[in-house]
C-alpha positions in Angstrom: -27.3 4.3 28.0 -26.8 1.3 30.3 -25.6 -1.7 28.8 -28.7 -3.7 30.4 -31.2 -1.8 29.1 -32.3 -3.9 25.9 -36.1 -4.4 26.6 -36.8 -0.6 24.8 -34.9 -1.8 21.7 -36.4 -5.3 21.7 -39.7 -3.3 21.8 -38.9 -1.5 18.7 -38.2 1.8 20.3 -36.4 3.9 17.6 -35.3 6.6 20.5 -33.4 3.6 22.1 -32.1 1.9 19.1 -30.6 5.3 17.9 -28.9 5.9 21.4 -27.6 2.1 21.2 -26.3 2.9 17.7 -24.5 6.0 19.3 -23.0 4.1 21.9 -21.2 1.4 19.6 -20.0 4.2 17.4 -18.0 5.8 20.4 -14.4 5.2 20.4 -13.9 5.9 24.1 -13.0 2.5 26.2 -15.4 2.3 28.7 -18.1 3.0 26.2 -17.0 0.0 24.0 -17.0 -2.5 26.8 -20.4 -1.3 27.6 -21.6 -1.5 23.7 -20.1 -5.1 23.7 -22.0 -6.3 26.4 -25.2 -5.0 24.9 -24.2 -6.5 21.5 -23.9 -9.8 23.3 -27.2 -9.6 24.9 -29.0 -8.7 21.6 -27.1 -11.3 19.3 -29.6 -14.0 20.1 -32.4 -11.6 18.9 -30.8 -11.0 15.7 -30.4 -12.5 12.2 -34.1 -12.7 11.2 -33.7 -9.8 8.4 -33.0 -9.6 4.9 -29.7 -7.4 4.5 -29.6 -5.3 1.2 -26.3 -3.3 0.2 -27.1 -0.6 -2.5 -24.6 1.4 -4.5 -24.6 3.3 -7.6 -22.8 5.7 -9.5 -23.3 9.5 -8.5 -26.6 11.0 -9.7 -28.2 7.7 -9.9 -31.0 8.5 -7.4 -30.0 6.3 -4.8 -31.8 8.2 -1.9 -35.2 8.3 -4.3 -34.9 4.5 -4.9 -34.4 3.9 -1.4 -37.1 5.9 0.0 -39.9 4.8 -2.9 -38.5 1.2 -2.1 -38.8 1.8 1.8 -42.3 2.9 1.5 -43.1 0.3 -0.8 -42.0 -2.5 1.9 -43.8 -0.7 4.6 -47.0 -1.1 2.2 -46.1 -4.9 2.5 -46.2 -4.8 6.1 -42.1 -4.6 6.6 -40.4 -2.6 9.2 -37.4 -1.2 7.3 -34.1 0.3 8.7 -31.9 2.3 6.2 -28.1 2.7 7.3 -27.1 5.4 5.0 -23.3 6.1 5.2 -22.4 9.7 4.3 -19.0 10.8 2.9 -16.7 12.3 5.4 -14.0 14.9 4.4 -10.6 13.5 4.7 -9.5 16.8 5.7 -12.1 18.5 7.7 -13.6 15.1 9.0 -16.9 16.9 8.4 -20.2 15.0 7.1 -23.1 16.1 5.2 -25.4 13.6 7.5 -28.4 14.8 4.9 -30.1 11.4 4.6 -33.4 11.9 6.6 -33.7 15.4 4.6 -33.4 13.3 1.2 -35.8 10.7 2.4 -38.4 12.9 4.2 -41.5 11.2 3.9 -40.0 7.6 4.8 -38.2 9.3 7.6 -41.7 10.2 9.1 -42.9 6.6 9.2 -42.9 4.7 12.3 -42.1 1.7 10.5 -38.9 3.1 9.2 -35.6 4.0 11.1 -33.1 6.0 9.4 -29.5 6.2 10.4 -27.0 8.7 8.9 -23.4 7.8 9.7 -20.2 9.3 8.5 -17.9 6.9 6.6 -14.9 8.5 8.6 -12.5 7.2 6.1 -13.6 3.6 6.5 -12.6 1.3 3.5 -15.3 1.0 1.2 -17.2 3.8 2.0 -18.9 1.7 4.9 -18.7 2.7 8.5 -16.7 0.2 10.8 -19.6 -0.1 13.1 -22.2 -1.1 10.2 -22.2 -4.2 11.3 -23.1 -3.9 14.9 -25.6 -1.4 13.7 -27.4 -4.1 11.7 -27.6 -6.5 14.7 -29.0 -3.8 16.8 -31.7 -2.9 13.8 -32.6 -6.9 13.5 -33.1 -7.0 17.7 -35.3 -3.9 17.2 -37.7 -5.9 15.0 -36.5 -4.5 11.3 -37.5 -7.0 8.7 -35.5 -5.2 5.9 -32.0 -3.5 6.4 -31.2 -1.3 3.5 -27.3 -0.2 3.6 -26.7 2.5 1.2 -23.1 3.2 0.4 -20.9 6.0 -0.9 -20.6 5.4 -4.5 -18.8 2.8 -6.4 -15.2 1.7 -6.3 -13.1 -1.2 -6.1 -13.3 -1.3 -2.5 -17.0 -1.7 -2.3 -16.7 -5.5 -2.3 -16.4 -4.9 1.4 -20.2 -3.9 1.3 -20.8 -7.3 -0.3 -19.1 -8.9 2.6 -21.5 -7.9 5.2 -24.8 -8.2 3.4 -26.9 -11.0 1.9 -27.7 -9.2 -1.5 -25.9 -6.7 -3.1 -27.7 -4.5 -5.6 -26.0 -1.8 -7.9 -28.1 0.9 -9.2 -27.3 2.3 -12.8 -28.3 5.0 -15.1 -29.4 4.1 -18.8 -26.4 4.6 -21.0 -24.6 1.7 -21.8 -21.1 1.0 -22.6 -19.3 4.3 -21.0 -21.2 3.8 -17.5 -20.0 0.0 -17.7 -16.6 1.0 -18.7 -16.4 3.4 -15.3 -17.3 0.5 -13.1 -14.5 -1.9 -11.9 -14.6 -5.4 -12.9 -14.5 -6.7 -8.9 -17.7 -4.7 -8.1 -19.8 -6.5 -11.1 -18.4 -10.0 -9.8 -20.1 -9.3 -6.6 -23.3 -7.7 -7.8 -26.3 -10.0 -7.4 -28.4 -7.3 -9.5 -28.0 -4.4 -11.7 -31.1 -2.2 -11.6 -31.2 0.6 -14.1 -33.0 3.5 -12.6 -34.8 6.3 -14.3 -35.9 4.2 -17.0 -38.8 6.6 -17.5 -40.1 8.9 -20.4 -37.3 9.5 -23.4 -34.9 7.0 -21.3 -37.2 4.2 -21.4 -36.0 2.9 -24.5 -32.3 3.8 -23.6 -32.6 1.8 -20.4 -33.6 -1.3 -22.4 -30.9 -1.0 -24.7 -28.6 -0.7 -21.5 -30.4 -3.7 -19.8 -29.5 -5.9 -22.9 -25.8 -4.8 -22.9 -25.4 -5.2 -19.1 -26.9 -9.1 -19.3 -24.6 -9.6 -22.1 -21.6 -8.2 -20.1 -22.7 -9.9 -16.9 -22.8 -13.2 -18.8 -18.9 -13.1 -19.4 -18.4 -12.8 -15.4 -17.8 -15.6 -12.9 -19.9 -15.7 -10.3 -19.4 -17.6 -6.9 -22.9 -18.1 -5.8 -25.7 -20.3 -7.4 -27.7 -17.1 -7.6 -27.6 -15.9 -11.1 -27.5 -12.3 -11.3 -30.3 -10.2 -12.8 -30.3 -7.0 -14.7 -33.5 -4.9 -14.1 -34.9 -1.5 -15.2 -37.1 0.9 -12.9 -37.9 4.1 -12.3 -38.2 5.3 -8.7 -39.4 8.9 -9.6 -42.4 7.2 -11.2 -42.7 4.1 -8.9 -42.6 1.8 -11.9 -41.1 -1.9 -11.4 -40.4 -1.3 -7.7 -42.7 -4.5 -7.1 -40.5 -6.5 -9.6 -37.4 -5.6 -7.7 -38.9 -6.8 -4.4 -40.3 -9.9 -5.9 -36.7 -10.7 -7.1 -35.4 -10.3 -3.8 -38.2 -12.6 -2.4 -37.2 -15.1 -5.0 -33.5 -14.8 -3.7 -34.6 -15.3 -0.2 -36.8 -18.3 -0.7 -34.0 -20.0 -3.2 -31.0 -19.0 -1.1 -31.9 -19.5 2.7 -29.5 -22.2 3.6 -26.9 -20.1 1.5 -27.7 -17.2 3.4 -27.0 -18.8 6.4 -23.4 -20.3 5.3 -22.8 -16.5 3.7 -23.3 -15.0 7.0 -21.2 -17.5 8.9 -18.4 -17.0 6.7 -18.9 -13.2 7.1 -18.9 -13.2 10.8 -15.5 -15.1 10.6 -14.1 -12.8 8.2 -15.2 -9.9 10.4 -13.4 -11.6 13.5 -10.2 -11.5 11.3 -10.7 -7.9 10.5 -11.4 -7.1 14.1 -8.3 -9.0 15.1 -5.9 -7.2 12.8 -7.7 -3.9 14.1 -7.2 -4.5 17.5 -3.3 -5.6 17.0 -2.4 -2.6 15.1 -4.3 -0.5 17.9 -2.0 -2.5 20.4 1.1 -1.8 18.4 0.4 1.8 18.0 -0.1 2.0 22.0 2.9 0.6 22.8 5.5 2.7 24.4 8.7 1.5 23.2 7.3 1.3 19.6 6.2 5.0 19.7 9.5 6.0 21.1 11.5 4.5 18.1 8.8 5.3 15.4 9.7 8.9 14.6 13.6 8.0 13.9 12.8 4.8 12.0 10.5 6.7 9.8 13.1 9.6 9.1 15.3 6.7 8.3 13.4 5.1 5.8 12.2 8.7 4.3 16.2 9.2 4.0 16.6 5.6 2.5 19.1 4.7 5.2 17.1 1.6 5.8 14.3 -0.2 3.8 10.7 -0.3 5.1 10.9 -3.9 5.4 14.0 -3.9 8.1 12.2 -1.0 10.0 8.9 -2.8 10.4 11.2 -5.9 11.5 12.9 -3.7 13.9 9.3 -2.8 15.4 8.3 -6.4 15.7 11.6 -7.3 17.5 10.5 -4.6 20.2 7.2 -6.7 20.7 
């Protein structure tokens, strides 16, 4: 794809958008320059969506929730983009990429765009190019961007660092599930949504909700938004409208706060990229490449300390 072909993306052409995301995901240097040129041209057309991060424990029904929620948003006249990050094998490097199968009905809708992306070992389960993908989706006219992440872990705070609203899906069950979640992720959650609150689990979900409300009140939150704890049933379509009403309330209350938050996120992103590029430059330095094997062996044999080895590398630069 040529870097100047921005009109099809601005017109909301899904095929053009998919090709553009493939371009920014490429690791080839020529493609990187092309991708940055494209992003710079589309940047003025971005920033008009609501970015929502969605994570949850295994088996919580993230894909079902996202499909039902996405279809509900389309009924409300919204265009929805789903950036679903699949787990990649650290050994084989493979990825399931089954999101379009799991969200079959949503993927057939013209108003929806689903992009499964392998995480490729990126911290927090979010592919490194997710930020750029969000800019492209916004330029293509998508009103709501849902970023589905790989499960729950301490590093998931990185997801919160690129979205406006961070939602954690939970199962009815209470204490044990709460213990299994790291404190860090609870502190950055803007809402806990207890899914599968139907049938025999409905009363259990209500009890779990009370427990979570109590637990959340003990945590310190940095924003003015008071985190909510809700119940829903994606399978039965119950309270999906309430989840969206909460998000609308958040958006109207925190309009200025979202702009400030995004500015801070952009600054943090710049620093991350700078660190990444410095490491890349370091790894490409011929003098460093020549001395690294010997230094690593010396560190393994405990002949020199790791600090001394790194200082020797930095001296070469």
